[in-house]
N, C-alpha and C positions, 0 to 999 in steps of 0.2 A: 504494500500500500504506500509506503514511504517513497520507494523508487519510481513507481508508476503514477503516483498521485491519484490513485483510484482504489478504494477499498474493496471493490468487487473484481478487480483484475485477475486475482488468483483463481476465483471461481471459474472464469472463462478459460484459464490456462491449465487448470489442474489435471485434466486428462492427458494433455501433451506432456506436461511436467512429469507426471507419474510414469508415463510410457518411457521417457528418456531415462529418468532416474532408475527405474526397475531394470532396464536393459544394461546400464553401465554398472549396476551394483548387484547383479545376479539375483534379482528379486522378481523375476517375471511371473512367478506363480501367484503373487499377491494381486488382488484387484485394487482399484483406485482407493477405496475407503480403507482397506487393510494397510496399504502402503502408507497412506497419510497418518494412520494411527501409529504405525511403527516409527514414523518420523516425528511424532508429537505435534503434527499440524492439525489440531482439532479446534473447532470454534470454542466450545465450552468443555474443557477437560474435566472429567470427574475427579474427585479426591481419590487418592490411592488408599485402599482399605488393607489393613494388615493387623496381625496380632502375633505376639511372641516375645521372647527375651531380647528386646532391642532397647537401645538408648538413642536419644537425639542429642547430638553434641553441637551446640551453637555458641561460638566464642567461649566464654567462661561459664555458660549455663549447660548443665546436663540434665535431661529429663528422662526418667525411667518410663518407657512406653509400655512395659509389661504390666503396669498397674491398671491400664485401661482395658476393661473387659466389657463386652465380649470381643471388641476390636476397636481400632481407632482409624479415622480417616484424616488424611493430611494432603496438602497441596503437593503435587509431584516434585516441585522444585526443592522441597525439604529432604527428599530421599538421599541426596548426596551427603547429608549430615547424620544419617541413620547408620548405626553400627551394632553388631551383636553385643549384648551384655555378657553372654557366655554362649557356648556351643548349644544350639537347640537340640531337642530330641530328633528332629527331622526338619526338612524344609518342604513345604507343600504349596505349589502355586495352583490357583483355581480359576478357571475361565468363567464359570457360570455364577452369577450373583446369588441366586437362591442357594446353590450348593455352598458358597462361601458363608452366607449367613447361618445356614444350618450347622456347618462344621464349627464355626466360631462359637456358636451358642451351645452346641451339644457335646463337643469334644473338649474337655478341660484338661489340657496337658501342657507340656513344655515345648510343643512344636511351634515352628515359625510358619505362619500361613500368610499368603499374599494373593490378593485378587488381581488378576491380570487384565480383566475387562476385554477379553478376546486377545488379539495380538497386543503384547505389551508395548507401552510407549517407551521412548528412549531412556527416561529416568528409571523406570522399572527394569529395563534391560540392564542398565548400569548397576543397579542394586543387585540383580541376580548374578551378574558377572563378578561383582565384588564379593558376594557371599560364596561363590564358587571358589575364588582364590583365597579367601580369608578363613573359611571353615575347614576343619580337618576332613580328610578324605573319607573317614569312617561315617560321617553324617550322611544319611540317606536323603536324596532329593526325589520328590514326586511331583507329578502334574496331573490334575483332574480336569478333563475336558469332555465334551460330548463325543460319543463314538460315531461321529459323522465325518465326512471328508474335511470340512473346515476345522473340526476339533483335532483331527490327526495332523493337519497342516500346522496348527498352532503348537501342538506337541513337538513336531519336528523343528519348528522355528526356535522354541524355547531350549531345546536340546543343544542348539548351536551356541547358546549363551553360556553354557556350563561345561566346558571341555574336561574339567577335572572330575566332576561328578556326573555319573550317568543318571539321566532322568527316567524314572520308572513310572509307568502309567498307574494311577490310583483309581480304584473302583471303575475300571474301564475294560471289563472282561469282554473281549471282542468275539469269542466263540459263538454266543447266541446271536449277536448282531451279524456276524460274518456269514452264518449259514442262511440267515433270512434275506440278506442282501449282499451280493458280491459287488466289488468295485468294478466300474467299467474302465476302459483304457485311459480316458481323459482324467478320471478321478485318480487313478494310479499314478499318472504323470504328475498331477498336482501335488501329491504327497510324496513323490520321489521314490516310488517302488516299482516303476516300470523299467 
């Protein structure tokens, strides 16, 4: 908007921008909205929801986030100041909002849970990468998504953010789903199994 003196200019250019960006960054499998989400180019970004043994370090102030139950929401810009208080029992990312709410309320443990809101924005991506490098390799990482093509694509994408920790699917038994509906060739290409 600043460079083109037009607040609506990007709306007209977003399809072209996304096509070029995706091609030169190896993200052709993402549609326009998914790519914009991973780049953090959202009009009204949602607060990031999380729970677990975390602290927020801002200058000389340290806030213990683990005191907030069943979860806390914060602007994504603050995620760069979030660090583990201690090694959690596990790390679980969750794509579905209802699943996040239920897990946060019903499972009272020392796990670190993070709502990704579909494809994670850049600040959530950086937090996951930092957790991957900072936490011991013995900490298990899980991701919980819908067992559809888009959910599997999100699982694959999140797996690229944590090279030290293998992401295991959580509550995603594919056997019943897979026998009821086989993936077609386009879907297999989208999730990288063709």
